N, CA and C atoms as a LAMMPS dump frame, in Angstrom:
ITEM: TIMESTEP
0
ITEM: NUMBER OF ATOMS
321
ITEM: BOX BOUNDS ff ff ff
-5.0000000000000000e+02 5.0000000000000000e+02
-5.0000000000000000e+02 5.0000000000000000e+02
-5.0000000000000000e+02 5.0000000000000000e+02
ITEM: ATOMS id mol type element x y z
1 1 1 N 264.007 -160.346 179.344
2 1 2 C 262.847 -160.734 178.58
3 1 3 C 261.554 -160.356 179.323
4 2 1 N 261.537 -160.634 180.608
5 2 2 C 260.352 -160.339 181.401
6 2 3 C 260.139 -158.827 181.508
7 3 1 N 261.229 -158.086 181.593
8 3 2 C 261.146 -156.634 181.673
9 3 3 C 260.595 -156.058 180.375
10 4 1 N 261.02 -156.591 179.228
11 4 2 C 260.533 -156.12 177.93
12 4 3 C 259.05 -156.408 177.779
13 5 1 N 258.574 -157.537 178.258
14 5 2 C 257.152 -157.884 178.206
15 5 3 C 256.344 -156.938 179.083
16 6 1 N 256.857 -156.642 180.273
17 6 2 C 256.156 -155.729 181.184
18 6 3 C 256.052 -154.334 180.586
19 7 1 N 257.127 -153.884 179.942
20 7 2 C 257.111 -152.562 179.309
21 7 3 C 256.132 -152.54 178.137
22 8 1 N 256.081 -153.602 177.359
23 8 2 C 255.156 -153.686 176.226
24 8 3 C 253.711 -153.679 176.699
25 9 1 N 253.414 -154.411 177.767
26 9 2 C 252.043 -154.45 178.315
27 9 3 C 251.665 -153.077 178.876
28 10 1 N 252.593 -152.441 179.563
29 10 2 C 252.324 -151.114 180.122
30 10 3 C 252.061 -150.094 179.015
31 11 1 N 252.822 -150.186 177.926
32 11 2 C 252.622 -149.268 176.806
33 11 3 C 251.271 -149.492 176.147
34 12 1 N 250.841 -150.731 176.021
35 12 2 C 249.53 -151.025 175.429
36 12 3 C 248.393 -150.535 176.322
37 13 1 N 248.521 -150.727 177.617
38 13 2 C 247.475 -150.281 178.542
39 13 3 C 247.399 -148.763 178.626
40 14 1 N 248.524 -148.093 178.483
41 14 2 C 248.526 -146.628 178.548
42 14 3 C 247.712 -146.036 177.406
43 15 1 N 247.676 -146.682 176.265
44 15 2 C 246.881 -146.202 175.14
45 15 3 C 245.393 -146.413 175.342
46 16 1 N 245.012 -147.338 176.215
47 16 2 C 243.598 -147.642 176.465
48 16 3 C 242.982 -146.735 177.52
49 17 1 N 243.809 -146.158 178.335
50 17 2 C 243.309 -145.335 179.433
51 17 3 C 243.153 -143.899 178.942
52 18 1 N 241.974 -143.352 179.158
53 18 2 C 241.754 -141.953 178.801
54 18 3 C 241.157 -141.227 179.998
55 19 1 N 241.366 -139.95 180.051
56 19 2 C 240.869 -139.135 181.147
57 19 3 C 239.421 -138.758 180.856
58 20 1 N 238.559 -138.962 181.838
59 20 2 C 237.152 -138.579 181.691
60 20 3 C 237.025 -137.074 181.904
61 21 1 N 236.381 -136.426 180.979
62 21 2 C 236.116 -134.996 181.098
63 21 3 C 234.602 -134.808 181.104
64 22 1 N 234.106 -134.258 182.186
65 22 2 C 232.662 -134.111 182.309
66 22 3 C 232.152 -132.899 181.544
67 23 1 N 230.876 -132.945 181.194
68 23 2 C 230.223 -131.828 180.52
69 23 3 C 230.002 -130.706 181.536
70 24 1 N 230.218 -129.476 181.095
71 24 2 C 230.043 -128.329 181.975
72 24 3 C 229.003 -127.408 181.349
73 25 1 N 227.876 -127.258 182.033
74 25 2 C 226.802 -126.37 181.58
75 25 3 C 226.786 -125.145 182.495
76 26 1 N 226.692 -123.968 181.886
77 26 2 C 226.66 -122.73 182.654
78 26 3 C 225.571 -121.82 182.109
79 27 1 N 224.91 -121.127 183.011
80 27 2 C 223.929 -120.133 182.593
81 27 3 C 222.5 -120.629 182.683
82 28 1 N 221.633 -119.956 181.932
83 28 2 C 220.205 -120.246 181.913
84 28 3 C 219.865 -121.115 180.711
85 29 1 N 219.189 -122.203 180.943
86 29 2 C 218.685 -123.008 179.831
87 29 3 C 217.375 -122.38 179.385
88 30 1 N 217.341 -121.894 178.158
89 30 2 C 216.138 -121.289 177.584
90 30 3 C 215.792 -122.097 176.338
91 31 1 N 214.657 -122.761 176.374
92 31 2 C 214.24 -123.598 175.253
93 31 3 C 213.37 -122.801 174.288
94 32 1 N 213.258 -123.257 173.047
95 32 2 C 212.354 -122.589 172.107
96 32 3 C 210.908 -122.569 172.604
97 33 1 N 210.512 -123.58 173.363
98 33 2 C 209.145 -123.603 173.913
99 33 3 C 208.939 -122.46 174.9
100 34 1 N 209.968 -122.167 175.681
101 34 2 C 209.876 -121.068 176.632
102 34 3 C 209.775 -119.734 175.893
103 35 1 N 210.579 -119.574 174.847
104 35 2 C 210.574 -118.328 174.081
105 35 3 C 209.234 -118.139 173.37
106 36 1 N 208.621 -119.231 172.942
107 36 2 C 207.342 -119.119 172.235
108 36 3 C 206.223 -118.604 173.142
109 37 1 N 206.417 -118.642 174.45
110 37 2 C 205.418 -118.131 175.397
111 37 3 C 205.531 -116.622 175.609
112 38 1 N 206.609 -116.02 175.148
113 38 2 C 206.803 -114.577 175.331
114 38 3 C 205.905 -113.78 174.394
115 39 1 N 205.299 -112.75 174.927
116 39 2 C 204.439 -111.861 174.159
117 39 3 C 204.761 -110.421 174.521
118 40 1 N 204.815 -109.521 173.535
119 40 2 C 205.005 -108.1 173.86
120 40 3 C 203.924 -107.629 174.822
121 41 1 N 204.337 -106.815 175.78
122 41 2 C 203.398 -106.309 176.772
123 41 3 C 203.42 -107.088 178.079
124 42 1 N 204.125 -108.21 178.133
125 42 2 C 204.226 -108.982 179.379
126 42 3 C 205.004 -108.169 180.409
127 43 1 N 204.662 -108.336 181.679
128 43 2 C 205.377 -107.646 182.748
129 43 3 C 206.693 -108.359 183.041
130 44 1 N 207.544 -107.709 183.796
131 44 2 C 208.829 -108.305 184.171
132 44 3 C 208.624 -109.607 184.953
133 45 1 N 207.667 -109.601 185.852
134 45 2 C 207.44 -110.811 186.648
135 45 3 C 206.915 -111.96 185.784
136 46 1 N 206.114 -111.656 184.768
137 46 2 C 205.649 -112.707 183.857
138 46 3 C 206.809 -113.281 183.043
139 47 1 N 207.703 -112.41 182.583
140 47 2 C 208.872 -112.878 181.83
141 47 3 C 209.774 -113.706 182.74
142 48 1 N 209.956 -113.27 183.963
143 48 2 C 210.777 -114.025 184.916
144 48 3 C 210.143 -115.38 185.216
145 49 1 N 208.831 -115.452 185.262
146 49 2 C 208.145 -116.723 185.491
147 49 3 C 208.396 -117.69 184.337
148 50 1 N 208.389 -117.182 183.104
149 50 2 C 208.575 -118.029 181.919
150 50 3 C 210.036 -118.431 181.736
151 51 1 N 210.952 -117.466 181.849
152 51 2 C 212.36 -117.709 181.529
153 51 3 C 213.253 -117.954 182.735
154 52 1 N 212.818 -117.552 183.907
155 52 2 C 213.672 -117.63 185.085
156 52 3 C 214.412 -116.319 185.29
157 53 1 N 215.2 -116.262 186.338
158 53 2 C 215.968 -115.069 186.645
159 53 3 C 217.109 -114.932 185.641
160 54 1 N 217.307 -113.752 185.075
161 54 2 C 218.367 -113.6 184.07
162 54 3 C 219.752 -113.767 184.677
163 55 1 N 220.659 -114.288 183.87
164 55 2 C 222.039 -114.461 184.314
165 55 3 C 222.707 -113.11 184.503
166 56 1 N 222.444 -112.178 183.59
167 56 2 C 223.062 -110.86 183.658
168 56 3 C 221.962 -109.804 183.717
169 57 1 N 222.011 -108.998 184.748
170 57 2 C 221.121 -107.847 184.87
171 57 3 C 222.016 -106.628 185.017
172 58 1 N 222.154 -105.875 183.944
173 58 2 C 223.102 -104.76 183.875
174 58 3 C 222.553 -103.555 184.62
175 59 1 N 223.271 -103.054 185.633
176 59 2 C 222.775 -101.885 186.362
177 59 3 C 222.758 -100.612 185.513
178 60 1 N 223.547 -100.583 184.438
179 60 2 C 223.569 -99.417 183.561
180 60 3 C 222.472 -99.457 182.498
181 61 1 N 221.885 -100.641 182.283
182 61 2 C 220.775 -100.819 181.342
183 61 3 C 219.678 -101.622 182.04
184 62 1 N 218.91 -100.999 182.917
185 62 2 C 217.922 -101.742 183.706
186 62 3 C 216.77 -102.314 182.876
187 63 1 N 216.596 -101.848 181.65
188 63 2 C 215.522 -102.365 180.806
189 63 3 C 215.997 -103.49 179.893
190 64 1 N 217.144 -104.062 180.189
191 64 2 C 217.697 -105.143 179.365
192 64 3 C 218.103 -106.313 180.262
193 65 1 N 217.62 -107.498 179.909
194 65 2 C 218.019 -108.726 180.59
195 65 3 C 218.706 -109.619 179.57
196 66 1 N 219.809 -110.229 179.967
197 66 2 C 220.536 -111.142 179.098
198 66 3 C 220.529 -112.544 179.694
199 67 1 N 220.099 -113.484 178.879
200 67 2 C 220.125 -114.898 179.249
201 67 3 C 221.206 -115.555 178.405
202 68 1 N 222.173 -116.179 179.054
203 68 2 C 223.295 -116.792 178.36
204 68 3 C 223.42 -118.237 178.814
205 69 1 N 223.664 -119.13 177.875
206 69 2 C 223.844 -120.546 178.189
207 69 3 C 225.034 -121.081 177.411
208 70 1 N 225.873 -121.835 178.084
209 70 2 C 227.043 -122.435 177.453
210 70 3 C 227.159 -123.886 177.903
211 71 1 N 227.343 -124.791 176.94
212 71 2 C 227.552 -126.202 177.241
213 71 3 C 228.878 -126.607 176.632
214 72 1 N 229.809 -126.966 177.495
215 72 2 C 231.13 -127.413 177.047
216 72 3 C 231.215 -128.912 177.307
217 73 1 N 231.113 -129.688 176.238
218 73 2 C 231.226 -131.143 176.369
219 73 3 C 232.685 -131.481 176.61
220 74 1 N 232.918 -132.425 177.48
221 74 2 C 234.271 -132.763 177.889
222 74 3 C 235.195 -133.135 176.756
223 75 1 N 234.687 -133.835 175.767
224 75 2 C 235.546 -134.294 174.677
225 75 3 C 235.709 -133.246 173.579
226 76 1 N 234.823 -132.267 173.505
227 76 2 C 234.897 -131.239 172.464
228 76 3 C 235.782 -130.079 172.897
229 77 1 N 236.383 -129.442 171.924
230 77 2 C 237.196 -128.256 172.198
231 77 3 C 236.335 -126.996 172.253
232 78 1 N 235.227 -126.979 171.487
233 78 2 C 234.375 -125.79 171.402
234 78 3 C 233.138 -125.96 172.258
235 79 1 N 232.668 -124.862 172.807
236 79 2 C 231.447 -124.867 173.609
237 79 3 C 230.264 -124.461 172.74
238 80 1 N 229.105 -125.038 173.007
239 80 2 C 227.857 -124.653 172.344
240 80 3 C 227.247 -123.537 173.186
241 81 1 N 227.058 -122.367 172.593
242 81 2 C 226.547 -121.226 173.346
243 81 3 C 225.238 -120.722 172.747
244 82 1 N 224.385 -120.226 173.594
245 82 2 C 223.114 -119.623 173.202
246 82 3 C 222.951 -118.332 173.985
247 83 1 N 222.297 -117.358 173.348
248 83 2 C 222.103 -116.05 173.966
249 83 3 C 220.696 -115.561 173.656
250 84 1 N 220.067 -114.944 174.645
251 84 2 C 218.76 -114.323 174.452
252 84 3 C 218.765 -113.002 175.217
253 85 1 N 218.397 -111.933 174.532
254 85 2 C 218.312 -110.61 175.15
255 85 3 C 216.853 -110.186 175.164
256 86 1 N 216.39 -109.753 176.327
257 86 2 C 215.004 -109.31 176.511
258 86 3 C 215.046 -107.819 176.827
259 87 1 N 214.274 -107.033 176.073
260 87 2 C 214.24 -105.584 176.238
261 87 3 C 212.859 -105.165 176.746
262 88 1 N 212.862 -104.324 177.773
263 88 2 C 211.62 -103.798 178.347
264 88 3 C 211.515 -102.303 178.075
265 89 1 N 210.281 -101.811 178.048
266 89 2 C 210.022 -100.376 178.001
267 89 3 C 208.825 -100.128 178.897
268 90 1 N 208.994 -99.226 179.841
269 90 2 C 207.944 -98.928 180.832
270 90 3 C 207.498 -100.193 181.554
271 91 1 N 208.463 -101.049 181.922
272 91 2 C 208.244 -102.3 182.653
273 91 3 C 207.376 -103.309 181.911
274 92 1 N 207.315 -103.206 180.597
275 92 2 C 206.619 -104.19 179.767
276 92 3 C 207.564 -104.692 178.691
277 93 1 N 207.409 -105.96 178.314
278 93 2 C 208.262 -106.559 177.302
279 93 3 C 208.07 -105.851 175.967
280 94 1 N 209.163 -105.312 175.433
281 94 2 C 209.126 -104.624 174.145
282 94 3 C 209.525 -105.583 173.026
283 95 1 N 210.697 -106.263 173.202
284 95 2 C 211.168 -107.202 172.189
285 95 3 C 212.186 -108.148 172.805
286 96 1 N 212.487 -109.213 172.072
287 96 2 C 213.529 -110.144 172.485
288 96 3 C 214.239 -110.624 171.233
289 97 1 N 215.526 -110.898 171.383
290 97 2 C 216.337 -111.305 170.237
291 97 3 C 217.48 -112.187 170.714
292 98 1 N 217.983 -113.007 169.823
293 98 2 C 219.118 -113.86 170.149
294 98 3 C 219.033 -115.203 169.435
295 99 1 N 219.957 -116.087 169.768
296 99 2 C 220.045 -117.404 169.141
297 99 3 C 218.787 -118.233 169.382
298 100 1 N 218.316 -118.265 170.599
299 100 2 C 217.156 -119.085 170.924
300 100 3 C 215.897 -118.525 170.282
301 101 1 N 215.796 -117.191 170.188
302 101 2 C 214.635 -116.574 169.556
303 101 3 C 214.588 -116.931 168.081
304 102 1 N 215.752 -116.967 167.426
305 102 2 C 215.807 -117.323 166.005
306 102 3 C 215.428 -118.776 165.786
307 103 1 N 215.805 -119.648 166.71
308 103 2 C 215.443 -121.061 166.605
309 103 3 C 213.935 -121.242 166.698
310 104 1 N 213.304 -120.534 167.634
311 104 2 C 211.866 -120.725 167.815
312 104 3 C 211.079 -120.153 166.639
313 105 1 N 211.581 -119.092 166.012
314 105 2 C 210.895 -118.518 164.861
315 105 3 C 210.982 -119.439 163.651
316 106 1 N 212.069 -120.21 163.561
317 106 2 C 212.242 -121.103 162.421
318 106 3 C 211.48 -122.395 162.543
319 107 1 N 210.95 -122.71 163.714
320 107 2 C 210.256 -123.982 163.888
321 107 3 C 208.777 -123.87 163.674
């Protein structure tokens, strides 16, 4: 009888215990406010001051910077991702495009 009670209590407690999964953020956080400060003609150093150092700087495309951000919440299966690509021509900002740029244009 005592063994059956112990097993029942253990089974009930096992359902209450869950594993904590922490949130994992990777990459550059780029907010719509930061993107709204970008203007064509800005220098590379001005863009770096506003957005920070890019996560990916492709040696085969030196006039392109990619900013990538991913947030994987511990309880969710899918990660929330954002991407921003900055294109330069003659060391001046030509254009930028991506998820964060679309958000700032819609606000």
